[in-house]
DSSP file (Angstrom, degrees, kcal/mol; ACC not computed):
  #  RESIDUE AA STRUCTURE BP1 BP2  ACC     N-H-->O    O-->H-N    N-H-->O    O-->H-N    TCO  KAPPA ALPHA  PHI   PSI    X-CA   Y-CA   Z-CA
    1    1 A M              0   0    0      0, 0.0     2,-0.3     0, 0.0     0, 0.0   0.000 360.0 360.0 360.0 156.6    5.3  -45.8   48.9
    2    2 A T        -     0   0    0      0, 0.0     2,-0.4     0, 0.0     0, 0.0  -0.714 360.0-123.7-111.1 164.5    5.5  -49.6   48.9
    3    3 A T        -     0   0    0     -2,-0.3     2,-0.3     2,-0.0     0, 0.0  -0.886  23.2-177.6-112.7 138.5    2.8  -52.2   48.9
    4    4 A I        -     0   0    0     -2,-0.4     2,-0.4     2,-0.0     0, 0.0  -0.903  18.0-134.8-126.8 160.7    2.3  -55.0   51.4
    5    5 A S        -     0   0    0     -2,-0.3     2,-0.4     2,-0.0    -2,-0.0  -0.939  15.4-168.2-120.5 142.9   -0.3  -57.8   51.5
    6    6 A V        -     0   0    0     -2,-0.4     2,-0.5     2,-0.0    -2,-0.0  -0.996  13.7-141.2-130.1 133.7   -2.2  -58.9   54.5
    7    7 A R        +     0   0    0     -2,-0.4     2,-0.3     0, 0.0    -2,-0.0  -0.815  25.4 173.5 -95.7 130.5   -4.4  -62.0   54.9
    8    8 A I        -     0   0    0     -2,-0.5     2,-0.1     2,-0.0    -2,-0.0  -0.911  35.1 -97.5-128.8 159.0   -7.6  -61.6   56.8
    9    9 A D     >  -     0   0    0     -2,-0.3     4,-2.1     1,-0.1     3,-0.2  -0.354  35.3-110.3 -71.4 155.7  -10.5  -64.1   57.4
   10   10 A L  H  > S+     0   0    0      1,-0.2     4,-2.2     2,-0.2     5,-0.2   0.868 115.6  55.4 -53.1 -43.6  -13.6  -63.9   55.3
   11   11 A E  H  > S+     0   0    0      1,-0.2     4,-1.5     2,-0.2    -1,-0.2   0.906 107.5  49.2 -61.1 -42.9  -15.8  -62.7   58.2
   12   12 A L  H  > S+     0   0    0     -3,-0.2     4,-2.4     1,-0.2    -1,-0.2   0.926 109.8  51.7 -59.4 -47.0  -13.5  -59.8   58.8
   13   13 A K  H  X S+     0   0    0     -4,-2.1     4,-2.3     1,-0.2    -2,-0.2   0.893 107.4  52.7 -60.1 -41.1  -13.5  -58.8   55.2
   14   14 A K  H  X S+     0   0    0     -4,-2.2     4,-1.0     1,-0.2    -1,-0.2   0.829 108.3  49.5 -64.7 -33.2  -17.2  -58.8   55.1
   15   15 A K  H  < S+     0   0    0     -4,-1.5     4,-0.3    -3,-0.2    -1,-0.2   0.875 111.5  51.1 -72.5 -36.7  -17.4  -56.5   58.1
   16   16 A M  H >< S+     0   0    0     -4,-2.4     3,-1.6     1,-0.2     6,-0.2   0.894 104.0  57.1 -61.7 -43.2  -14.9  -54.2   56.3
   17   17 A D  H >< S+     0   0    0     -4,-2.3     3,-0.8     1,-0.3    -1,-0.2   0.779 101.0  58.1 -62.7 -29.8  -16.9  -54.2   53.2
   18   18 A K  T 3< S+     0   0    0     -4,-1.0    -1,-0.3     1,-0.3    -2,-0.2   0.651 107.0  48.9 -76.2  -9.4  -19.9  -52.8   55.2
   19   19 A L  T X   +     0   0    0     -3,-1.6     3,-2.1    -4,-0.3    -1,-0.3  -0.309  66.7 146.6-119.1  47.1  -17.8  -49.9   56.2
   20   20 A K  T <   +     0   0    0     -3,-0.8     4,-0.2     1,-0.3    -1,-0.1   0.716  61.4  72.4 -58.5 -23.9  -16.5  -48.9   52.8
   21   21 A Y  T 3  S+     0   0    0     -3,-0.2    -1,-0.3     2,-0.1     2,-0.2   0.713  82.0  89.2 -64.4 -21.1  -16.4  -45.3   53.8
   22   22 A L  S <  S-     0   0    0     -3,-2.1     2,-1.3    -6,-0.2     3,-0.1  -0.552  83.0-126.5 -84.5 144.4  -13.4  -45.9   56.0
   23   23 A N     >  -     0   0    0     -2,-0.2     4,-2.2     1,-0.2     5,-0.2  -0.741  28.6-176.9 -86.4  90.6   -9.8  -45.7   54.5
   24   24 A W  H  > S+     0   0    0     -2,-1.3     4,-2.5     1,-0.2     5,-0.2   0.832  78.7  57.6 -64.5 -33.5   -8.6  -49.1   55.6
   25   25 A S  H  > S+     0   0    0      2,-0.2     4,-2.5     1,-0.2    -1,-0.2   0.927 108.8  45.7 -60.8 -45.2   -5.1  -48.4   54.1
   26   26 A E  H  > S+     0   0    0      2,-0.2     4,-2.9     1,-0.2     5,-0.3   0.919 112.2  51.4 -66.3 -41.8   -4.7  -45.4   56.4
   27   27 A I  H  X S+     0   0    0     -4,-2.2     4,-2.4     1,-0.2    -2,-0.2   0.915 111.9  46.0 -62.5 -42.3   -6.0  -47.2   59.4
   28   28 A I  H  X S+     0   0    0     -4,-2.5     4,-2.4     2,-0.2    -1,-0.2   0.911 110.9  53.5 -64.5 -43.0   -3.6  -50.1   58.8
   29   29 A R  H  X S+     0   0    0     -4,-2.5     4,-2.6    -5,-0.2     5,-0.2   0.958 111.3  45.9 -58.1 -51.4   -0.7  -47.5   58.3
   30   30 A R  H  X S+     0   0    0     -4,-2.9     4,-2.7     1,-0.2    -1,-0.2   0.906 111.5  52.2 -62.1 -39.9   -1.5  -45.8   61.6
   31   31 A A  H  X S+     0   0    0     -4,-2.4     4,-1.8    -5,-0.3    -1,-0.2   0.883 110.6  47.4 -63.9 -35.1   -1.8  -49.2   63.4
   32   32 A I  H  X S+     0   0    0     -4,-2.4     4,-2.5     2,-0.2    -2,-0.2   0.920 113.0  48.3 -69.0 -44.3    1.6  -50.2   62.1
   33   33 A K  H  X S+     0   0    0     -4,-2.6     4,-2.6     1,-0.2     5,-0.2   0.890 111.1  51.6 -55.8 -40.7    3.2  -46.9   63.1
   34   34 A H  H  X S+     0   0    0     -4,-2.7     4,-2.3    -5,-0.2    -1,-0.2   0.898 109.5  48.9 -67.7 -39.1    1.6  -47.1   66.5
   35   35 A E  H  X S+     0   0    0     -4,-1.8     4,-2.2     2,-0.2    -1,-0.2   0.909 111.3  50.5 -63.0 -46.4    3.1  -50.7   67.0
   36   36 A I  H  X S+     0   0    0     -4,-2.5     4,-2.2     1,-0.2    -2,-0.2   0.893 109.9  49.8 -64.0 -39.7    6.5  -49.6   65.9
   37   37 A Q  H  X S+     0   0    0     -4,-2.6     4,-2.6     2,-0.2     5,-0.2   0.908 109.3  52.0 -64.6 -41.0    6.4  -46.6   68.3
   38   38 A N  H  X S+     0   0    0     -4,-2.3     4,-2.2    -5,-0.2    -2,-0.2   0.936 110.5  47.8 -58.3 -44.6    5.4  -48.9   71.2
   39   39 A E  H  X S+     0   0    0     -4,-2.2     4,-2.2     2,-0.2    -2,-0.2   0.881 111.6  50.7 -68.4 -40.3    8.3  -51.3   70.4
   40   40 A V  H  X S+     0   0    0     -4,-2.2     4,-2.4     1,-0.2    -1,-0.2   0.933 113.3  45.4 -62.1 -44.0   10.8  -48.3   70.3
   41   41 A E  H  X S+     0   0    0     -4,-2.6     4,-2.3     1,-0.2    -2,-0.2   0.868 113.2  49.7 -67.8 -36.0    9.5  -47.0   73.6
   42   42 A K  H  X S+     0   0    0     -4,-2.2     4,-1.6    -5,-0.2    -1,-0.2   0.869 112.0  48.4 -71.1 -35.0    9.6  -50.5   75.2
   43   43 A N  H  X S+     0   0    0     -4,-2.2     4,-2.3     2,-0.2    -2,-0.2   0.896 111.9  49.5 -66.5 -43.5   13.2  -51.0   73.9
   44   44 A L  H  X S+     0   0    0     -4,-2.4     4,-2.2     1,-0.2    -2,-0.2   0.921 110.9  48.9 -62.5 -44.9   14.2  -47.6   75.3
   45   45 A A  H  X S+     0   0    0     -4,-2.3     4,-2.0     1,-0.2    -1,-0.2   0.849 111.1  50.6 -65.9 -33.1   12.6  -48.4   78.6
   46   46 A K  H  X S+     0   0    0     -4,-1.6     4,-2.2     2,-0.2    -1,-0.2   0.859 108.4  52.4 -72.6 -33.1   14.4  -51.7   78.7
   47   47 A A  H  X S+     0   0    0     -4,-2.3     4,-2.5     2,-0.2    -2,-0.2   0.887 109.7  49.8 -65.5 -39.6   17.7  -49.9   77.9
   48   48 A V  H  X S+     0   0    0     -4,-2.2     4,-2.1     2,-0.2    -2,-0.2   0.905 110.8  48.7 -67.1 -42.0   17.1  -47.6   80.8
   49   49 A L  H  X S+     0   0    0     -4,-2.0     4,-2.1     2,-0.2    -2,-0.2   0.902 112.0  48.5 -63.2 -43.3   16.4  -50.4   83.2
   50   50 A I  H  X S+     0   0    0     -4,-2.2     4,-2.2     1,-0.2     5,-0.2   0.942 111.7  50.6 -60.7 -48.2   19.6  -52.3   82.0
   51   51 A N  H  X S+     0   0    0     -4,-2.5     4,-1.4     1,-0.2    -2,-0.2   0.869 110.6  48.0 -58.2 -40.6   21.6  -49.1   82.5
   52   52 A E  H  < S+     0   0    0     -4,-2.1    -1,-0.2     1,-0.2    -2,-0.2   0.870 111.7  51.9 -69.7 -37.5   20.2  -48.5   86.0
   53   53 A R  H  < S+     0   0    0     -4,-2.1    -2,-0.2     1,-0.2    -1,-0.2   0.873 116.6  36.7 -68.5 -38.0   21.0  -52.2   86.9
   54   54 A I  H  < S+     0   0    0     -4,-2.2     2,-0.2    -5,-0.1    -1,-0.2   0.617  90.5 107.7 -95.1 -11.8   24.6  -52.1   85.8
   55   55 A R     <  -     0   0    0     -4,-1.4     2,-0.4    -5,-0.2    -4,-0.0  -0.460  67.0-134.5 -64.0 129.5   25.4  -48.6   86.9
   56   56 A K        -     0   0    0     -2,-0.2     2,-0.3     1,-0.0    -2,-0.1  -0.722  11.8-132.2 -90.0 138.1   27.7  -48.6   89.9
   57   57 A K        -     0   0    0     -2,-0.4     3,-0.1     1,-0.1    -1,-0.0  -0.618  22.5-116.4 -86.1 140.9   26.9  -46.3   92.7
   58   58 A A        -     0   0    0     -2,-0.3    -1,-0.1     1,-0.1     0, 0.0  -0.469  39.2 -98.6 -73.8 147.2   29.7  -44.2   94.2
   59   59 A P    >   -     0   0    0      0, 0.0     3,-1.6     0, 0.0    -1,-0.1  -0.297  36.0-108.2 -67.5 160.3   30.6  -45.0   97.8
   60   60 A E  T 3  S+     0   0    0      1,-0.3    -2,-0.1    -3,-0.1     0, 0.0   0.819 117.9  47.8 -60.1 -34.6   29.1  -42.6  100.4
   61   61 A D  T 3  S+     0   0    0      2,-0.1    -1,-0.3     0, 0.0     2,-0.2   0.281  83.1 128.9 -92.5  13.3   32.4  -40.9  101.2
   62   62 A F    <   -     0   0    0     -3,-1.6     2,-0.5     1,-0.0    -4,-0.1  -0.489  38.2-167.7 -71.5 131.4   33.4  -40.4   97.5
   63   63 A N     >  -     0   0    0     -2,-0.2     4,-1.5     1,-0.1     3,-0.2  -0.949  10.5-169.7-122.5 108.0   34.3  -36.9   96.6
   64   64 A S  H  > S+     0   0    0     -2,-0.5     4,-2.4     1,-0.2     5,-0.2   0.803  85.6  60.9 -69.5 -26.3   34.6  -36.3   92.9
   65   65 A V  H  > S+     0   0    0      2,-0.2     4,-2.2     1,-0.2    -1,-0.2   0.896 105.2  48.2 -66.5 -41.0   36.2  -32.8   93.4
   66   66 A D  H  > S+     0   0    0     -3,-0.2     4,-2.2     2,-0.2    -1,-0.2   0.899 111.7  50.4 -70.2 -37.6   39.2  -34.4   95.2
   67   67 A L  H  X S+     0   0    0     -4,-1.5     4,-2.0     2,-0.2    -2,-0.2   0.906 112.8  45.2 -66.2 -41.7   39.6  -37.1   92.4
   68   68 A I  H  X S+     0   0    0     -4,-2.4     4,-2.3     2,-0.2    -2,-0.2   0.913 111.9  52.3 -70.8 -38.7   39.6  -34.5   89.6
   69   69 A R  H  X S+     0   0    0     -4,-2.2     4,-2.8     1,-0.2    -2,-0.2   0.926 109.2  50.6 -63.7 -41.6   42.0  -32.3   91.5
   70   70 A S  H  X S+     0   0    0     -4,-2.2     4,-2.3     1,-0.2     5,-0.2   0.916 111.2  48.7 -61.9 -41.8   44.4  -35.3   92.0
   71   71 A F  H  X S+     0   0    0     -4,-2.0     4,-2.3     1,-0.2    -1,-0.2   0.926 111.8  47.4 -65.0 -40.7   44.3  -36.0   88.3
   72   72 A R  H  X S+     0   0    0     -4,-2.3     4,-2.5     2,-0.2    -2,-0.2   0.918 111.6  51.8 -65.2 -44.4   44.9  -32.4   87.4
   73   73 A E  H  X S+     0   0    0     -4,-2.8     4,-1.2     1,-0.2    -1,-0.2   0.900 110.8  47.4 -63.7 -40.8   47.8  -32.3   89.9
   74   74 A K  H  X S+     0   0    0     -4,-2.3     4,-0.6    -5,-0.2     3,-0.4   0.925 113.2  49.6 -63.9 -42.3   49.4  -35.4   88.4
   75   75 A R  H >< S+     0   0    0     -4,-2.3     3,-0.5     1,-0.2    -2,-0.2   0.895 115.8  40.8 -61.4 -42.1   49.0  -34.1   84.8
   76   76 A H  H 3< S+     0   0    0     -4,-2.5    -1,-0.2     1,-0.2    -2,-0.2   0.567 106.4  64.4 -90.8  -8.7   50.5  -30.7   85.6
   77   77 A S  H 3<        0   0    0     -4,-1.2    -1,-0.2    -3,-0.4    -2,-0.2   0.569 360.0 360.0 -89.4  -9.5   53.4  -32.1   87.8
   78   78 A K    <<        0   0    0     -4,-0.6    -1,-0.2    -3,-0.5    -2,-0.1   0.445 360.0 360.0 -78.0 360.0   55.0  -34.0   84.9
């Protein structure tokens, strides 16, 4: 593991000292992991929204079967 330093105000430190039975390091680790997970999910949601926005819809009368068949016929007719 690595060590990081966090500055907190004196009032918060006094309150923490009154609750010495709590594992503050573990609480901070969980909070950091939680924030990272939130950011990852937010970025994933943003990527999905961007993908939906830029994705082009096929025309109503588009038939993918016909398109694939035409590609195959061109490939095999050479």
